[in-house]
C-alpha positions, 0 to 999 in steps of 0.5 A, spaced: 722 466 705 716 463 705 713 459 698 706 459 697 705 451 699 700 447 697 699 452 689 706 450 687 706 442 689 699 442 686 702 445 680 708 441 679 704 435 680 699 437 674 704 438 670 707 432 672 702 427 672 700 431 665 707 429 663 707 422 666 700 420 662 702 422 655 709 419 656 705 413 659 700 412 653 706 412 647 709 405 650 707 402 644 712 406 638 713 401 634 720 400 632 724 403 627 720 409 627 725 414 627 728 417 634 728 423 637 735 427 638 737 432 644 743 437 644 746 438 651 749 445 652 755 443 656 757 440 663 761 447 665 756 452 667 751 447 671 752 440 674 744 439 672 745 438 664 749 432 665 747 429 672 739 430 672 737 433 665 740 427 662 738 421 665 731 423 667 730 424 660 733 417 658 729 414 663 722 417 660 724 415 653 725 409 655 719 409 659 715 411 652 718 406 648 721 411 644 729 411 641 733 418 643 740 419 642 742 424 647 749 428 645 753 435 650 756 440 645 760 441 650 759 450 650 761 449 642 757 452 637 760 448 631 759 441 634 752 443 636 751 444 629 755 439 628 751 434 632 744 436 629 747 435 622 748 428 624 742 428 628 738 429 621 742 425 617 741 419 621 733 419 621 730 424 627 723 425 627 725 431 633 730 435 635 730 437 642 736 442 644 739 447 649 741 452 645 748 456 647 745 462 643 740 464 639 742 464 632 747 458 632 740 455 635 736 459 630 741 455 623 739 448 626 731 451 627 730 452 620 734 447 616 729 442 621 724 446 619 725 445 611 726 438 612 719 437 616 722 436 623 720 440 629 724 442 634 723 444 641 727 448 646 728 445 652 729 450 658 732 455 654 728 459 648 731 461 642 730 469 640 726 470 633 727 463 633 723 457 629 721 453 634 716 448 634 715 449 642 717 450 648 719 448 655 721 451 661 720 454 667 717 461 668 724 464 668 722 471 670 719 468 676 725 465 678 728 472 678 724 474 682 725 469 688 732 469 688 731 478 688 726 476 694 731 471 697 737 476 697 732 482 700 728 477 706 737 476 707 739 483 708 733 484 712 735 479 716 742 482 717 739 488 718 743 492 712 743 500 712 745 503 707 745 496 702 751 495 696 749 490 691 753 486 686 750 483 680 753 476 677 749 476 672 748 469 667 751 469 660 749 475 654 748 471 649 743 467 654 735 469 654 734 465 660 740 470 663 736 477 661 729 474 664 732 472 671 736 479 671 729 483 669 726 478 675 731 479 681 732 487 679 725 488 679 726 486 686 732 489 689 733 496 686 727 499 689 729 495 696 736 498 695 733 505 692 729 505 698 733 504 703 739 508 701 744 504 698 746 502 691 747 497 685 755 497 686 756 493 680 752 490 674 756 484 670 754 478 666 759 472 665 761 470 658 758 462 657 756 461 665 764 460 665 765 460 674 772 461 673 771 467 669 765 469 675 770 468 681 774 473 677 770 477 675 767 477 682 774 478 685 774 484 681 767 487 684 770 486 691 777 490 690 773 495 686 768 496 692 773 495 697 770 489 700 764 493 701 759 488 699 753 486 703 749 481 698 750 478 691 745 477 686 748 471 682 745 468 677 745 461 678 749 456 684 756 456 679 756 463 679 754 463 687 759 459 690 765 462 684 763 469 689 762 465 695 770 462 693 772 470 694 768 471 700 771 465 704 778 468 701 777 475 705 774 471 711 767 474 710 763 468 707 756 467 710 756 475 712 754 477 705 747 475 702 749 470 695 743 467 691 743 461 687 739 457 683 738 450 680 739 445 687 745 442 686 748 438 692 754 443 692 748 449 692 744 446 697 750 444 703 752 452 702 745 453 704 745 450 710 752 452 711 750 460 711 754 461 705 749 462 700 743 465 702 738 463 698 737 459 691 731 456 686 729 449 685 727 448 679 723 441 678 728 438 673 723 432 672 718 435 671 721 439 666 724 433 663 718 429 663 714 434 660 719 435 654 720 428 653 712 427 653 711 433 648 716 430 644 712 423 644 707 426 642 710 429 635 714 423 634 706 418 634 704 425 630 699 427 635 697 433 638 699 435 644 694 436 650 692 442 653 694 440 659 701 439 657 702 446 652 699 451 658 702 457 655 705 461 649 711 466 650 712 471 645 721 469 641 721 476 637 717 473 631 711 469 635 708 466 641 711 459 641 706 454 645 709 452 652 709 448 657 712 453 663 713 450 670 713 454 678 719 454 681 721 454 688 724 459 692 729 456 697 733 457 704 735 454 709 728 454 712 726 448 706 731 445 705 728 438 705 723 441 699 728 438 695 730 432 699 722 430 700 722 431 692 728 427 690 732 431 687 738 430 691 738 427 697 740 428 705 747 424 704 749 428 698 748 435 702 751 433 708 757 430 705 759 436 703 756 441 708 758 436 714 754 432 719 753 438 724 750 444 720 744 439 717 743 437 724 743 445 725 739 446 719 734 441 722 735 436 716 
């Protein structure tokens, strides 16, 4: 798969510059002016929340001289609500959250709104919520990149009558809906045009990788092992599928997508166990969210270069900051390394030096 070269880099760089500039301008934030409360969703569905988002957000707020408190709800909606209540009681001036589902996040947002505290949806949009802003990626585009990678892999493998399964993300996560919309828009027409079929299509509750592995094994058994591709919504689910394929001696022979560009996911790209993944510049996303929160805590209107779009949440168009995702295959894993998101060592410690050298790393 090819990426759109300079246009993608420029888009990411522009958003990063806008975010960095606004953060830098906030370094004189006065002590005692409140803090930004951040609620992360869990530590199990993806490694990104604790290994990438937390440190990037922490660094961005520190650079801005703005106090921040970050807590993880660990997949518990009641804990999510309790953390929000504690932040509001303690004097949070902005809440930045990754929702577990829309209803529970909406309850928090409505409470914050009554107290005059703006809220920012981070990565996941709260449907019919009362969020002030939304910071994420073009998530349909993420899915399109996943689907394009699957189709390219099937073509490269010269597969006739492709048998494909969809291993979707959590049914209560709007992003999962958007990812599927994207990859189905690419895969379904290709499969139909080539006499194939979507032989299974199932969501994985809570993005639970263990459940994902179980669901995929059931798909594999029901299809008598006749599966040519797995459109999986992220690398956790993709690697869960790979484990089942490996158990059956067919890993590397089936096209499997991913998302998040984790070290483990990229290692699987290098070894050929995953055919493709999607890199989202989380540092850009975190810096953008921090810059937006800093503007709000300083009672400033965010710049147009920062808030570059609108996304409808089912009630109204939410002012949004959206970055561009990048499709990754074995041919361009170096993009993620050069961007500083992963290191060659982290990837190759998992994939093995021989596989990395064979992949040109």
